[in-house]
N, C-alpha and C positions, 0 to 999 in steps of 0.2 A: 445882187445876191438875192437868190430866191428863198423865200421862207418855206419851211416844210409845211406840209399839209396837216393842220391840226384838226382833231375831231370837233364836230359841232357840239356846242354845249346842249345838254339835255334840258328839256323844259321841265319846269317844276310840275309835279303831280302826274307826270307820265312815267309809268314803270313798265318796262318791257319784260314780260314773263314768257319763258319758252313754252311751247305747246306741249301738253302731256299726251303720251301715247295712249294711256288708258282713259284718259279723259277725266280723271277725278283726283281724289286725295290719296292718302296712305292706304295701301291695299288691306292690311289686317283690320282696319277700322271701317272698311266698306261693308255696309249692311247687306248688300246684294250677294257677297261671296262668303258671308259669315257661316252659313250652314255647311257649305262645301268644305270650308277650311276646318271646321270642327269635326266633320266626318273624317277628313284626311288625317287630322291630328289623332283621333281615336284609333284609326286603322294603323297609323305609323307607330303609335305607342303600344298597341296590342302586338304588332309584329315584332317590335323591339323587345317587348316583355317576353314573348314566346321564345325568341332567339336567345335571349339572356338566360331564361330559366331552363331551356332544354340543351343548350350547347355551351355557352361561356361559363355559367355558374357551376355546372357539374365538372368541367375541366379544372376550374379554379379550386373547387372543393377537393378534387382528386389530388391536385398538386399540394394543397395544404395538408391533406391526410398523409400523403407520402412523406412530406417534410416532417410532420409530427412523428410518424413512425421512425424515420431516420434519426430524429433527435432523441426519441425514446431509446432506440437501439444504441446510439452513441452514449447516452447517459448511463444505460445499463452496463455497457462495456467499460466505461470510465469507473463505475462503481466496482465492477469486478477487478479491474486493474488496481484500484485503490485498496481493495480488500487483499489482493495478492501482495501488494507492496507492504501493507500493514503486517501481514503474516510473515513476510520475509524479514521485515524490520524486527518483529518480535523474536523470530528465530535467531537473527543475528545478535540481538541484545542478550538473549539467553546464552548463546554460545560464548559471547564475550564475557558475560558474568561467570560462566562456568570456567572459562580459561583464567580469568582473574583469580577466582577462588582456588583453582588448582595451583596457580603460580604462588599465591599466598601460602598455601599448604606446603609447597616445595620449599619456599623460602623459610618458613617456620621450621620445617624438619631439618633443613640445612643449618639454620642458626642453632637449633638444639644439638645437632650432631657436633658442630664446631665447638659449642660451649662445653659439651661433654668431653670432647677430645682435649680442649684447653684445660678443663678441670683435672682430667687424668694426668696431663703433662705437668700441670702445676703441682699436683700431689706428688708425682714422681720426683720433680725437681726439689720440692720441699723435703722429701725423704732423703734424697741424695745430699742436699745441703745439711740436713740434720746429722746425717752420718759423717759428712766431712767436718762439720762443726764439732761433733763429739770427738773425732780423731784429732782435730786441731787443738781442742781444749786439753785432751790427754797429752799431746805433744808439749803444749805450753806448760802444763803441770810438771811433766817429766823434766823439761828443760829448766823450769823454774827451780825444781827441787835440786837438779844437778848444779844450777848456778848458785843456789843458796848454799849447797854443800861446798862449792868452791869458795864462796864468800866466807863461809865459816873457817875454812882452812886458811884462806888468805888473811882474814882478820886475825886468826890465831897466830899465824906466822908473823904478821906485822906487829901484833902486841908483844910477842916473844922477843922480836928483834928490838923493839923500842925499850922494853924493860931491860933487856940485856945491855943495851947501850947506855941507858941511864944508870943502871946499878952496877953493871959490870959482870953480873952472872945471869945465867939463863933460868927463867922460871920453869916450873913443872908444866908440861903440855896439858895434862888433864885439868890442872887448876885454871889455866888460861881458857880452855874450852868451857869449863863450868862457869867462869865469870862472863864469858861471851853469851852463853845460854841465858843467864840471869838478866842481862841487860837488853837482850833482844826481845821485842814483843812477840807473844805467842799468836800464831795465825792458825785458823782451822784448815785442815787439809781435807 
């Protein structure tokens, strides 16, 4: 078996550096190109500054100005809409309060009217009841007087029958009625 070809070991102290095309170190630090690089830097910066100040920055400023104007317009429109909404809300609240006040007034008037009608009916019923009560009391007195008259006759007849049975002869009707009147308590008519 053949062994693969291994690279030869490097000798110590020997460093192989690739050859530089420019022949030196880092180009910005080269003193021979420093003036040219500074000039190109100033020209590039000036051109960039000119382009930014004359083209890019005015466009950006225009965009920012348009945006600010649009925002201001939108805020003004929102303020107007809020003002209109507040006005509409105030109008609604006034209309609602007026409607509630009107409803309370109607309810109060209806309550007063119903109370007045109820009072009138109550007085009418009381008058009717007083009339009927007076008629009933008159009928009661009349019937009581009739009943008491009947009681007087019945009592006189009973007393006459009892005395006649006990004694065998009939007492005088006037004497029996007078005795009944004396024993009966007097009532005010």
